[in-house]
mmJSON file of the N, C-alpha and C atoms, coordinates in Angstrom:
{"data_MODEL":{"atom_site":{
"group_PDB":["ATOM","ATOM","ATOM","ATOM","ATOM","ATOM","ATOM","ATOM","ATOM","ATOM","ATOM","ATOM","ATOM","ATOM","ATOM","ATOM","ATOM","ATOM","ATOM","ATOM","ATOM","ATOM","ATOM","ATOM","ATOM","ATOM","ATOM","ATOM","ATOM","ATOM","ATOM","ATOM","ATOM","ATOM","ATOM","ATOM","ATOM","ATOM","ATOM","ATOM","ATOM","ATOM","ATOM","ATOM","ATOM","ATOM","ATOM","ATOM","ATOM","ATOM","ATOM","ATOM","ATOM","ATOM","ATOM","ATOM","ATOM","ATOM","ATOM","ATOM","ATOM","ATOM","ATOM","ATOM","ATOM","ATOM","ATOM","ATOM","ATOM","ATOM","ATOM","ATOM","ATOM","ATOM","ATOM","ATOM","ATOM","ATOM","ATOM","ATOM","ATOM","ATOM","ATOM","ATOM","ATOM","ATOM","ATOM","ATOM","ATOM","ATOM","ATOM","ATOM","ATOM","ATOM","ATOM","ATOM","ATOM","ATOM","ATOM","ATOM","ATOM","ATOM","ATOM","ATOM","ATOM","ATOM","ATOM","ATOM","ATOM","ATOM","ATOM","ATOM","ATOM","ATOM","ATOM","ATOM","ATOM","ATOM","ATOM","ATOM","ATOM","ATOM","ATOM","ATOM","ATOM","ATOM","ATOM","ATOM","ATOM","ATOM","ATOM","ATOM","ATOM","ATOM","ATOM","ATOM","ATOM","ATOM","ATOM","ATOM","ATOM","ATOM","ATOM","ATOM","ATOM","ATOM","ATOM","ATOM","ATOM","ATOM","ATOM","ATOM","ATOM","ATOM","ATOM","ATOM","ATOM","ATOM","ATOM","ATOM","ATOM","ATOM","ATOM","ATOM","ATOM","ATOM","ATOM","ATOM","ATOM","ATOM","ATOM","ATOM","ATOM","ATOM","ATOM","ATOM","ATOM","ATOM","ATOM","ATOM","ATOM","ATOM","ATOM","ATOM","ATOM","ATOM","ATOM","ATOM","ATOM","ATOM","ATOM","ATOM","ATOM","ATOM","ATOM","ATOM","ATOM","ATOM","ATOM","ATOM","ATOM","ATOM","ATOM","ATOM","ATOM","ATOM","ATOM","ATOM","ATOM","ATOM","ATOM","ATOM","ATOM","ATOM","ATOM","ATOM"],
"id":[1,2,3,4,5,6,7,8,9,10,11,12,13,14,15,16,17,18,19,20,21,22,23,24,25,26,27,28,29,30,31,32,33,34,35,36,37,38,39,40,41,42,43,44,45,46,47,48,49,50,51,52,53,54,55,56,57,58,59,60,61,62,63,64,65,66,67,68,69,70,71,72,73,74,75,76,77,78,79,80,81,82,83,84,85,86,87,88,89,90,91,92,93,94,95,96,97,98,99,100,101,102,103,104,105,106,107,108,109,110,111,112,113,114,115,116,117,118,119,120,121,122,123,124,125,126,127,128,129,130,131,132,133,134,135,136,137,138,139,140,141,142,143,144,145,146,147,148,149,150,151,152,153,154,155,156,157,158,159,160,161,162,163,164,165,166,167,168,169,170,171,172,173,174,175,176,177,178,179,180,181,182,183,184,185,186,187,188,189,190,191,192,193,194,195,196,197,198,199,200,201,202,203,204,205,206,207,208,209,210,211,212,213,214,215,216],
"type_symbol":["N","C","C","N","C","C","N","C","C","N","C","C","N","C","C","N","C","C","N","C","C","N","C","C","N","C","C","N","C","C","N","C","C","N","C","C","N","C","C","N","C","C","N","C","C","N","C","C","N","C","C","N","C","C","N","C","C","N","C","C","N","C","C","N","C","C","N","C","C","N","C","C","N","C","C","N","C","C","N","C","C","N","C","C","N","C","C","N","C","C","N","C","C","N","C","C","N","C","C","N","C","C","N","C","C","N","C","C","N","C","C","N","C","C","N","C","C","N","C","C","N","C","C","N","C","C","N","C","C","N","C","C","N","C","C","N","C","C","N","C","C","N","C","C","N","C","C","N","C","C","N","C","C","N","C","C","N","C","C","N","C","C","N","C","C","N","C","C","N","C","C","N","C","C","N","C","C","N","C","C","N","C","C","N","C","C","N","C","C","N","C","C","N","C","C","N","C","C","N","C","C","N","C","C","N","C","C","N","C","C","N","C","C","N","C","C"],
"label_atom_id":["N","CA","C","N","CA","C","N","CA","C","N","CA","C","N","CA","C","N","CA","C","N","CA","C","N","CA","C","N","CA","C","N","CA","C","N","CA","C","N","CA","C","N","CA","C","N","CA","C","N","CA","C","N","CA","C","N","CA","C","N","CA","C","N","CA","C","N","CA","C","N","CA","C","N","CA","C","N","CA","C","N","CA","C","N","CA","C","N","CA","C","N","CA","C","N","CA","C","N","CA","C","N","CA","C","N","CA","C","N","CA","C","N","CA","C","N","CA","C","N","CA","C","N","CA","C","N","CA","C","N","CA","C","N","CA","C","N","CA","C","N","CA","C","N","CA","C","N","CA","C","N","CA","C","N","CA","C","N","CA","C","N","CA","C","N","CA","C","N","CA","C","N","CA","C","N","CA","C","N","CA","C","N","CA","C","N","CA","C","N","CA","C","N","CA","C","N","CA","C","N","CA","C","N","CA","C","N","CA","C","N","CA","C","N","CA","C","N","CA","C","N","CA","C","N","CA","C","N","CA","C","N","CA","C","N","CA","C","N","CA","C","N","CA","C","N","CA","C","N","CA","C"],
"label_alt_id":[null,null,null,null,null,null,null,null,null,null,null,null,null,null,null,null,null,null,null,null,null,null,null,null,null,null,null,null,null,null,null,null,null,null,null,null,null,null,null,null,null,null,null,null,null,null,null,null,null,null,null,null,null,null,null,null,null,null,null,null,null,null,null,null,null,null,null,null,null,null,null,null,null,null,null,null,null,null,null,null,null,null,null,null,null,null,null,null,null,null,null,null,null,null,null,null,null,null,null,null,null,null,null,null,null,null,null,null,null,null,null,null,null,null,null,null,null,null,null,null,null,null,null,null,null,null,null,null,null,null,null,null,null,null,null,null,null,null,null,null,null,null,null,null,null,null,null,null,null,null,null,null,null,null,null,null,null,null,null,null,null,null,null,null,null,null,null,null,null,null,null,null,null,null,null,null,null,null,null,null,null,null,null,null,null,null,null,null,null,null,null,null,null,null,null,null,null,null,null,null,null,null,null,null,null,null,null,null,null,null,null,null,null,null,null,null],
"label_comp_id":["MET","MET","MET","ASN","ASN","ASN","ARG","ARG","ARG","GLU","GLU","GLU","GLU","GLU","GLU","LYS","LYS","LYS","ALA","ALA","ALA","GLN","GLN","GLN","TYR","TYR","TYR","TYR","TYR","TYR","ASP","ASP","ASP","TRP","TRP","TRP","LEU","LEU","LEU","MET","MET","MET","GLN","GLN","GLN","GLN","GLN","GLN","TYR","TYR","TYR","GLN","GLN","GLN","ILE","ILE","ILE","ASN","ASN","ASN","GLU","GLU","GLU","ASN","ASN","ASN","GLN","GLN","GLN","LEU","LEU","LEU","SER","SER","SER","ARG","ARG","ARG","ILE","ILE","ILE","PRO","PRO","PRO","LYS","LYS","LYS","LEU","LEU","LEU","SER","SER","SER","ILE","ILE","ILE","GLU","GLU","GLU","GLU","GLU","GLU","GLN","GLN","GLN","SER","SER","SER","LYS","LYS","LYS","SER","SER","SER","ALA","ALA","ALA","THR","THR","THR","VAL","VAL","VAL","SER","SER","SER","ASP","ASP","ASP","VAL","VAL","VAL","TYR","TYR","TYR","SER","SER","SER","PRO","PRO","PRO","GLU","GLU","GLU","ASN","ASN","ASN","LEU","LEU","LEU","GLU","GLU","GLU","GLN","GLN","GLN","VAL","VAL","VAL","ASN","ASN","ASN","GLN","GLN","GLN","LEU","LEU","LEU","ARG","ARG","ARG","MET","MET","MET","ARG","ARG","ARG","LEU","LEU","LEU","GLN","GLN","GLN","GLN","GLN","GLN","ILE","ILE","ILE","GLU","GLU","GLU","ALA","ALA","ALA","GLU","GLU","GLU","CYS","CYS","CYS","LYS","LYS","LYS","LYS","LYS","LYS","ILE","ILE","ILE","MET","MET","MET","MET","MET","MET"],
"label_asym_id":["A","A","A","A","A","A","A","A","A","A","A","A","A","A","A","A","A","A","A","A","A","A","A","A","A","A","A","A","A","A","A","A","A","A","A","A","A","A","A","A","A","A","A","A","A","A","A","A","A","A","A","A","A","A","A","A","A","A","A","A","A","A","A","A","A","A","A","A","A","A","A","A","A","A","A","A","A","A","A","A","A","A","A","A","A","A","A","A","A","A","A","A","A","A","A","A","A","A","A","A","A","A","A","A","A","A","A","A","A","A","A","A","A","A","A","A","A","A","A","A","A","A","A","A","A","A","A","A","A","A","A","A","A","A","A","A","A","A","A","A","A","A","A","A","A","A","A","A","A","A","A","A","A","A","A","A","A","A","A","A","A","A","A","A","A","A","A","A","A","A","A","A","A","A","A","A","A","A","A","A","A","A","A","A","A","A","A","A","A","A","A","A","A","A","A","A","A","A","A","A","A","A","A","A","A","A","A","A","A","A","A","A","A","A","A","A"],
"label_entity_id":["1","1","1","1","1","1","1","1","1","1","1","1","1","1","1","1","1","1","1","1","1","1","1","1","1","1","1","1","1","1","1","1","1","1","1","1","1","1","1","1","1","1","1","1","1","1","1","1","1","1","1","1","1","1","1","1","1","1","1","1","1","1","1","1","1","1","1","1","1","1","1","1","1","1","1","1","1","1","1","1","1","1","1","1","1","1","1","1","1","1","1","1","1","1","1","1","1","1","1","1","1","1","1","1","1","1","1","1","1","1","1","1","1","1","1","1","1","1","1","1","1","1","1","1","1","1","1","1","1","1","1","1","1","1","1","1","1","1","1","1","1","1","1","1","1","1","1","1","1","1","1","1","1","1","1","1","1","1","1","1","1","1","1","1","1","1","1","1","1","1","1","1","1","1","1","1","1","1","1","1","1","1","1","1","1","1","1","1","1","1","1","1","1","1","1","1","1","1","1","1","1","1","1","1","1","1","1","1","1","1","1","1","1","1","1","1"],
"label_seq_id":[1,1,1,2,2,2,3,3,3,4,4,4,5,5,5,6,6,6,7,7,7,8,8,8,9,9,9,10,10,10,11,11,11,12,12,12,13,13,13,14,14,14,15,15,15,16,16,16,17,17,17,18,18,18,19,19,19,20,20,20,21,21,21,22,22,22,23,23,23,24,24,24,25,25,25,26,26,26,27,27,27,28,28,28,29,29,29,30,30,30,31,31,31,32,32,32,33,33,33,34,34,34,35,35,35,36,36,36,37,37,37,38,38,38,39,39,39,40,40,40,41,41,41,42,42,42,43,43,43,44,44,44,45,45,45,46,46,46,47,47,47,48,48,48,49,49,49,50,50,50,51,51,51,52,52,52,53,53,53,54,54,54,55,55,55,56,56,56,57,57,57,58,58,58,59,59,59,60,60,60,61,61,61,62,62,62,63,63,63,64,64,64,65,65,65,66,66,66,67,67,67,68,68,68,69,69,69,70,70,70,71,71,71,72,72,72],
"pdbx_PDB_ins_code":[null,null,null,null,null,null,null,null,null,null,null,null,null,null,null,null,null,null,null,null,null,null,null,null,null,null,null,null,null,null,null,null,null,null,null,null,null,null,null,null,null,null,null,null,null,null,null,null,null,null,null,null,null,null,null,null,null,null,null,null,null,null,null,null,null,null,null,null,null,null,null,null,null,null,null,null,null,null,null,null,null,null,null,null,null,null,null,null,null,null,null,null,null,null,null,null,null,null,null,null,null,null,null,null,null,null,null,null,null,null,null,null,null,null,null,null,null,null,null,null,null,null,null,null,null,null,null,null,null,null,null,null,null,null,null,null,null,null,null,null,null,null,null,null,null,null,null,null,null,null,null,null,null,null,null,null,null,null,null,null,null,null,null,null,null,null,null,null,null,null,null,null,null,null,null,null,null,null,null,null,null,null,null,null,null,null,null,null,null,null,null,null,null,null,null,null,null,null,null,null,null,null,null,null,null,null,null,null,null,null,null,null,null,null,null,null],
"Cartn_x":[0.782,0.107,0.971,0.72,1.505,0.895,1.664,1.41,-0.11,-0.553,-1.613,-2.697,-2.699,-3.34,-3.56,-2.439,-2.859,-3.044,-2.838,-3.684,-5.187,-5.768,-7.047,-7.671,-6.814,-7.491,-7.498,-6.221,-6.74,-7.521,-7.973,-9.134,-10.624,-10.576,-11.803,-11.967,-11.136,-10.649,-11.388,-10.465,-10.772,-12.509,-13.296,-14.705,-15.159,-15.14,-15.646,-15.857,-14.755,-14.176,-15.328,-15.399,-15.927,-17.671,-17.844,-19.658,-19.891,-18.802,-19.294,-19.033,-18.323,-18.339,-19.555,-20.194,-21.233,-22.705,-22.257,-23.515,-23.536,-22.1,-21.711,-22.285,-22.184,-23.152,-24.21,-25.022,-26.586,-26.954,-26.415,-27.049,-27.131,-28.77,-29.285,-28.621,-28.272,-27.659,-29.123,-28.893,-29.715,-29.86,-31.248,-31.867,-30.528,-30.381,-29.881,-30.177,-31.654,-32.201,-32.243,-32.273,-31.88,-30.437,-29.567,-28.318,-27.907,-28.855,-28.446,-29.199,-29.781,-30.491,-29.376,-28.678,-27.664,-26.76,-26.492,-24.869,-23.843,-23.849,-22.197,-22.664,-21.326,-21.076,-21.158,-20.487,-20.106,-21.883,-22.833,-23.836,-24.625,-24.089,-25.009,-25.797,-25.753,-26.585,-27.925,-28.494,-29.32,-28.438,-28.982,-28.377,-28.153,-29.325,-29.763,-28.55,-28.374,-27.774,-25.85,-25.785,-24.133,-24.05,-24.828,-24.102,-23.919,-24.744,-24.313,-23.263,-22.871,-21.83,-20.638,-20.588,-19.078,-18.992,-19.959,-19.455,-19.17,-19.432,-18.955,-17.819,-17.282,-15.741,-15.209,-15.554,-14.647,-14.4,-14.961,-14.914,-14.314,-14.03,-13.241,-11.752,-11.378,-10.327,-9.771,-10.569,-10.169,-9.653,-10.075,-10.139,-8.582,-8.886,-6.957,-6.315,-6.227,-5.389,-4.788,-6.11,-5.291,-4.892,-5.377,-4.458,-3.181,-3.031,-1.249,-0.874,-1.412,-0.578,-0.323,-0.705,-0.809,0.123,0.214,1.467,2.943,2.909,4.031,4.721],
"Cartn_y":[-1.18,0.163,1.042,2.015,3.394,4.348,5.556,6.694,6.999,7.585,7.874,6.893,5.93,4.236,4.562,4.396,4.871,5.585,7.039,8.012,7.881,7.819,7.223,6.621,5.613,4.116,4.815,5.547,5.987,6.788,7.988,8.964,8.044,6.963,6.164,5.441,5.091,4.272,5.591,6.618,7.42,8.046,8.329,8.107,6.914,5.909,5.205,4.85,5.1,5.861,6.663,7.951,8.782,8.33,7.79,7.043,5.827,5.369,4.729,5.036,5.972,6.851,7.788,7.997,8.518,7.925,6.385,5.595,4.893,5.18,4.674,5.69,7.032,8.356,8.391,7.659,7.492,6.442,5.402,4.573,4.993,4.793,5.598,4.525,5.672,4.84,4.689,4.292,3.895,5.308,5.452,6.577,6.414,7.921,7.403,6.623,6.713,6.155,4.464,4.056,2.406,2.331,3.111,2.988,2.477,3.116,3.377,1.918,1.591,0.122,-1.077,-0.807,-1.598,-2.34,-3.614,-3.915,-3.429,-3.213,-2.677,-1.426,-0.843,0.91,0.685,-0.337,-0.69,-0.49,-0.918,-1.068,0.107,0.456,1.995,1.597,0.767,0.352,-0.962,-1.108,-2.23,-3.383,-4.177,-5.746,-5.505,-5.487,-5.242,-4.328,-2.867,-1.748,-2.116,-3.025,-3.093,-3.913,-4.755,-5.812,-4.728,-3.811,-2.951,-2.036,-1.75,-0.652,-1.801,-2.69,-3.741,-4.017,-3.943,-4.537,-3.22,-2.302,-0.78,-0.619,-0.636,-0.472,-1.459,-2.856,-3.833,-3.499,-2.525,-2.403,-1.054,-0.093,1.258,0.795,-0.238,-0.762,-1.593,-2.127,-2.933,-1.778,-0.793,0.489,0.897,1.111,2.001,0.792,-0.169,-1.777,-1.489,-1.064,-0.919,0.192,1.164,2.636,2.479,1.882,1.819,1.04,-0.492,-0.901,-0.576,0.669,1.494,2.308,2.724,3.876,3.353,2.06,1.726,1.667],
"Cartn_z":[-0.241,0.021,0.041,-0.732,-1.147,0.232,0.228,1.012,0.701,-0.172,-0.466,-0.447,-0.761,-0.132,1.317,2.222,3.392,4.152,3.568,3.856,4.02,2.497,2.065,3.01,3.319,3.994,6.144,5.996,7.736,7.546,6.716,6.7,6.802,6.153,6.226,7.541,7.955,9.514,10.42,10.468,11.445,11.27,9.977,9.883,10.594,10.174,10.938,12.416,12.731,14.53,14.884,14.512,14.579,14.624,13.375,13.288,14.687,15.168,15.909,17.705,17.554,19.061,18.666,17.691,17.796,18.365,17.54,17.768,19.507,20.023,21.37,22.204,21.558,22.592,22.559,21.75,21.802,22.594,23.005,23.38,24.963,25.251,26.396,27.708,28.819,29.893,30.561,31.713,32.884,33.807,34.192,35.472,36.292,37.281,38.267,39.498,39.541,40.734,40.392,38.779,38.694,38.671,38.414,38.725,40.384,40.977,42.429,42.922,42.491,42.543,42.625,41.216,40.916,41.655,41.974,42.922,42.686,41.332,41.016,40.726,40.564,39.766,38.384,37.735,36.23,35.893,36.043,35.537,35.444,34.221,33.542,32.6,32.122,31.05,31.173,30.557,30.912,29.68,30.093,29.603,28.023,27.245,25.83,25.465,26.495,25.339,26.02,27.07,27.558,26.311,26.055,24.796,23.432,23.01,21.795,22.297,23.788,23.911,23.802,24.31,24.092,23.067,21.96,20.378,19.889,20.259,19.673,20.42,21.299,21.889,21.779,21.076,20.405,19.144,18.566,17.234,16.734,18.259,18.349,18.248,19.343,19.448,18.275,17.67,16.335,15.371,15.388,14.314,14.852,16.127,16.625,16.228,16.461,15.878,14.796,13.651,12.254,12.142,12.394,12.296,12.72,13.896,14.463,13.368,13.016,11.849,10.603,10.043,8.865,9.097,10.119,10.603,10.303,10.429,10.625,9.334],
"occupancy":[1.0,1.0,1.0,1.0,1.0,1.0,1.0,1.0,1.0,1.0,1.0,1.0,1.0,1.0,1.0,1.0,1.0,1.0,1.0,1.0,1.0,1.0,1.0,1.0,1.0,1.0,1.0,1.0,1.0,1.0,1.0,1.0,1.0,1.0,1.0,1.0,1.0,1.0,1.0,1.0,1.0,1.0,1.0,1.0,1.0,1.0,1.0,1.0,1.0,1.0,1.0,1.0,1.0,1.0,1.0,1.0,1.0,1.0,1.0,1.0,1.0,1.0,1.0,1.0,1.0,1.0,1.0,1.0,1.0,1.0,1.0,1.0,1.0,1.0,1.0,1.0,1.0,1.0,1.0,1.0,1.0,1.0,1.0,1.0,1.0,1.0,1.0,1.0,1.0,1.0,1.0,1.0,1.0,1.0,1.0,1.0,1.0,1.0,1.0,1.0,1.0,1.0,1.0,1.0,1.0,1.0,1.0,1.0,1.0,1.0,1.0,1.0,1.0,1.0,1.0,1.0,1.0,1.0,1.0,1.0,1.0,1.0,1.0,1.0,1.0,1.0,1.0,1.0,1.0,1.0,1.0,1.0,1.0,1.0,1.0,1.0,1.0,1.0,1.0,1.0,1.0,1.0,1.0,1.0,1.0,1.0,1.0,1.0,1.0,1.0,1.0,1.0,1.0,1.0,1.0,1.0,1.0,1.0,1.0,1.0,1.0,1.0,1.0,1.0,1.0,1.0,1.0,1.0,1.0,1.0,1.0,1.0,1.0,1.0,1.0,1.0,1.0,1.0,1.0,1.0,1.0,1.0,1.0,1.0,1.0,1.0,1.0,1.0,1.0,1.0,1.0,1.0,1.0,1.0,1.0,1.0,1.0,1.0,1.0,1.0,1.0,1.0,1.0,1.0,1.0,1.0,1.0,1.0,1.0,1.0,1.0,1.0,1.0,1.0,1.0,1.0],
"B_iso_or_equiv":[0.0,0.0,0.0,0.0,0.0,0.0,0.0,0.0,0.0,0.0,0.0,0.0,0.0,0.0,0.0,0.0,0.0,0.0,0.0,0.0,0.0,0.0,0.0,0.0,0.0,0.0,0.0,0.0,0.0,0.0,0.0,0.0,0.0,0.0,0.0,0.0,0.0,0.0,0.0,0.0,0.0,0.0,0.0,0.0,0.0,0.0,0.0,0.0,0.0,0.0,0.0,0.0,0.0,0.0,0.0,0.0,0.0,0.0,0.0,0.0,0.0,0.0,0.0,0.0,0.0,0.0,0.0,0.0,0.0,0.0,0.0,0.0,0.0,0.0,0.0,0.0,0.0,0.0,0.0,0.0,0.0,0.0,0.0,0.0,0.0,0.0,0.0,0.0,0.0,0.0,0.0,0.0,0.0,0.0,0.0,0.0,0.0,0.0,0.0,0.0,0.0,0.0,0.0,0.0,0.0,0.0,0.0,0.0,0.0,0.0,0.0,0.0,0.0,0.0,0.0,0.0,0.0,0.0,0.0,0.0,0.0,0.0,0.0,0.0,0.0,0.0,0.0,0.0,0.0,0.0,0.0,0.0,0.0,0.0,0.0,0.0,0.0,0.0,0.0,0.0,0.0,0.0,0.0,0.0,0.0,0.0,0.0,0.0,0.0,0.0,0.0,0.0,0.0,0.0,0.0,0.0,0.0,0.0,0.0,0.0,0.0,0.0,0.0,0.0,0.0,0.0,0.0,0.0,0.0,0.0,0.0,0.0,0.0,0.0,0.0,0.0,0.0,0.0,0.0,0.0,0.0,0.0,0.0,0.0,0.0,0.0,0.0,0.0,0.0,0.0,0.0,0.0,0.0,0.0,0.0,0.0,0.0,0.0,0.0,0.0,0.0,0.0,0.0,0.0,0.0,0.0,0.0,0.0,0.0,0.0,0.0,0.0,0.0,0.0,0.0,0.0],
"pdbx_formal_charge":[null,null,null,null,null,null,null,null,null,null,null,null,null,null,null,null,null,null,null,null,null,null,null,null,null,null,null,null,null,null,null,null,null,null,null,null,null,null,null,null,null,null,null,null,null,null,null,null,null,null,null,null,null,null,null,null,null,null,null,null,null,null,null,null,null,null,null,null,null,null,null,null,null,null,null,null,null,null,null,null,null,null,null,null,null,null,null,null,null,null,null,null,null,null,null,null,null,null,null,null,null,null,null,null,null,null,null,null,null,null,null,null,null,null,null,null,null,null,null,null,null,null,null,null,null,null,null,null,null,null,null,null,null,null,null,null,null,null,null,null,null,null,null,null,null,null,null,null,null,null,null,null,null,null,null,null,null,null,null,null,null,null,null,null,null,null,null,null,null,null,null,null,null,null,null,null,null,null,null,null,null,null,null,null,null,null,null,null,null,null,null,null,null,null,null,null,null,null,null,null,null,null,null,null,null,null,null,null,null,null,null,null,null,null,null,null],
"auth_seq_id":[1,1,1,2,2,2,3,3,3,4,4,4,5,5,5,6,6,6,7,7,7,8,8,8,9,9,9,10,10,10,11,11,11,12,12,12,13,13,13,14,14,14,15,15,15,16,16,16,17,17,17,18,18,18,19,19,19,20,20,20,21,21,21,22,22,22,23,23,23,24,24,24,25,25,25,26,26,26,27,27,27,28,28,28,29,29,29,30,30,30,31,31,31,32,32,32,33,33,33,34,34,34,35,35,35,36,36,36,37,37,37,38,38,38,39,39,39,40,40,40,41,41,41,42,42,42,43,43,43,44,44,44,45,45,45,46,46,46,47,47,47,48,48,48,49,49,49,50,50,50,51,51,51,52,52,52,53,53,53,54,54,54,55,55,55,56,56,56,57,57,57,58,58,58,59,59,59,60,60,60,61,61,61,62,62,62,63,63,63,64,64,64,65,65,65,66,66,66,67,67,67,68,68,68,69,69,69,70,70,70,71,71,71,72,72,72],
"auth_comp_id":["MET","MET","MET","ASN","ASN","ASN","ARG","ARG","ARG","GLU","GLU","GLU","GLU","GLU","GLU","LYS","LYS","LYS","ALA","ALA","ALA","GLN","GLN","GLN","TYR","TYR","TYR","TYR","TYR","TYR","ASP","ASP","ASP","TRP","TRP","TRP","LEU","LEU","LEU","MET","MET","MET","GLN","GLN","GLN","GLN","GLN","GLN","TYR","TYR","TYR","GLN","GLN","GLN","ILE","ILE","ILE","ASN","ASN","ASN","GLU","GLU","GLU","ASN","ASN","ASN","GLN","GLN","GLN","LEU","LEU","LEU","SER","SER","SER","ARG","ARG","ARG","ILE","ILE","ILE","PRO","PRO","PRO","LYS","LYS","LYS","LEU","LEU","LEU","SER","SER","SER","ILE","ILE","ILE","GLU","GLU","GLU","GLU","GLU","GLU","GLN","GLN","GLN","SER","SER","SER","LYS","LYS","LYS","SER","SER","SER","ALA","ALA","ALA","THR","THR","THR","VAL","VAL","VAL","SER","SER","SER","ASP","ASP","ASP","VAL","VAL","VAL","TYR","TYR","TYR","SER","SER","SER","PRO","PRO","PRO","GLU","GLU","GLU","ASN","ASN","ASN","LEU","LEU","LEU","GLU","GLU","GLU","GLN","GLN","GLN","VAL","VAL","VAL","ASN","ASN","ASN","GLN","GLN","GLN","LEU","LEU","LEU","ARG","ARG","ARG","MET","MET","MET","ARG","ARG","ARG","LEU","LEU","LEU","GLN","GLN","GLN","GLN","GLN","GLN","ILE","ILE","ILE","GLU","GLU","GLU","ALA","ALA","ALA","GLU","GLU","GLU","CYS","CYS","CYS","LYS","LYS","LYS","LYS","LYS","LYS","ILE","ILE","ILE","MET","MET","MET","MET","MET","MET"],
"auth_asym_id":["A","A","A","A","A","A","A","A","A","A","A","A","A","A","A","A","A","A","A","A","A","A","A","A","A","A","A","A","A","A","A","A","A","A","A","A","A","A","A","A","A","A","A","A","A","A","A","A","A","A","A","A","A","A","A","A","A","A","A","A","A","A","A","A","A","A","A","A","A","A","A","A","A","A","A","A","A","A","A","A","A","A","A","A","A","A","A","A","A","A","A","A","A","A","A","A","A","A","A","A","A","A","A","A","A","A","A","A","A","A","A","A","A","A","A","A","A","A","A","A","A","A","A","A","A","A","A","A","A","A","A","A","A","A","A","A","A","A","A","A","A","A","A","A","A","A","A","A","A","A","A","A","A","A","A","A","A","A","A","A","A","A","A","A","A","A","A","A","A","A","A","A","A","A","A","A","A","A","A","A","A","A","A","A","A","A","A","A","A","A","A","A","A","A","A","A","A","A","A","A","A","A","A","A","A","A","A","A","A","A","A","A","A","A","A","A"],
"auth_atom_id":["N","CA","C","N","CA","C","N","CA","C","N","CA","C","N","CA","C","N","CA","C","N","CA","C","N","CA","C","N","CA","C","N","CA","C","N","CA","C","N","CA","C","N","CA","C","N","CA","C","N","CA","C","N","CA","C","N","CA","C","N","CA","C","N","CA","C","N","CA","C","N","CA","C","N","CA","C","N","CA","C","N","CA","C","N","CA","C","N","CA","C","N","CA","C","N","CA","C","N","CA","C","N","CA","C","N","CA","C","N","CA","C","N","CA","C","N","CA","C","N","CA","C","N","CA","C","N","CA","C","N","CA","C","N","CA","C","N","CA","C","N","CA","C","N","CA","C","N","CA","C","N","CA","C","N","CA","C","N","CA","C","N","CA","C","N","CA","C","N","CA","C","N","CA","C","N","CA","C","N","CA","C","N","CA","C","N","CA","C","N","CA","C","N","CA","C","N","CA","C","N","CA","C","N","CA","C","N","CA","C","N","CA","C","N","CA","C","N","CA","C","N","CA","C","N","CA","C","N","CA","C","N","CA","C","N","CA","C","N","CA","C","N","CA","C","N","CA","C","N","CA","C"],
"pdbx_PDB_model_num":[1,1,1,1,1,1,1,1,1,1,1,1,1,1,1,1,1,1,1,1,1,1,1,1,1,1,1,1,1,1,1,1,1,1,1,1,1,1,1,1,1,1,1,1,1,1,1,1,1,1,1,1,1,1,1,1,1,1,1,1,1,1,1,1,1,1,1,1,1,1,1,1,1,1,1,1,1,1,1,1,1,1,1,1,1,1,1,1,1,1,1,1,1,1,1,1,1,1,1,1,1,1,1,1,1,1,1,1,1,1,1,1,1,1,1,1,1,1,1,1,1,1,1,1,1,1,1,1,1,1,1,1,1,1,1,1,1,1,1,1,1,1,1,1,1,1,1,1,1,1,1,1,1,1,1,1,1,1,1,1,1,1,1,1,1,1,1,1,1,1,1,1,1,1,1,1,1,1,1,1,1,1,1,1,1,1,1,1,1,1,1,1,1,1,1,1,1,1,1,1,1,1,1,1,1,1,1,1,1,1,1,1,1,1,1,1]
}}}
């Protein structure tokens, strides 16, 4: 992959990263009342939303790893 292709791929990855971050920020958190009823502090999301959050976070990590690979 030449420099220009790397730059275009990096830009695309950054766009994907931003899309994933935006999706992550739109996932609703539990209300303060619901969070306070929870046994652990980490229960900020409903089980369904937590699954989405974990998938998006994993995707963000994959994008970061790919960015690091192409920067070498």
